[in-house]
C-alpha positions, 0 to 999 in steps of 0.5 A: 522493623525498629521504628525510632521516631518521627523524623520528617514532616513536609507540606507542599503549597502554592504559598511556598514563600510565605510559608517558608518565611513563617516557619523561619521568622515566626516559628524561628526554625533554622533553615538548612540545605541537603543536596538532592532535596527540592524543598526549603528544609528546617531543623528542629532541636530533636534532629527532625526536619520540616520541609516546605515544597512547591505544590506538587513538589512531593508528588500526589501528596500535600502532606507527608510524615516520615518514620525513622527506621533503623534499617530501611531494607529490613523495613521494606522487606517487612512491608512486602511480607505484610502486603504493603507496597512501597516505591523504589528507595530514593536517596539524598545526601542525608538519608534513604527513604521510601514512600507508602500509602497507609490504610488511611489513604495518606502518603507516609515515608520510611526514612533511614539516616545515612 
């Protein structure tokens, strides 16, 4: 598997509106939309994104990090061979991704850009 970087960070919170305002107005990040994503998305200069979702909007996790991979299917196969389960691949207008729980007990993602 070829990991190319960290391309996504997300948070889910009861304070979605204030957090969205903070990210846009205080941090100065530009907001954008992606069909199929139920969160407020912001772009960073390196091409990565930050998402603000409603509490529970990212499943059982309040935080998530996404590792950009060159080939998602290859990464899933390598995880399976290593005994690391993932959920089924999902897709939106920008990327394909799977979630997995790492040994630290936290949720992470493998992401392939379309």
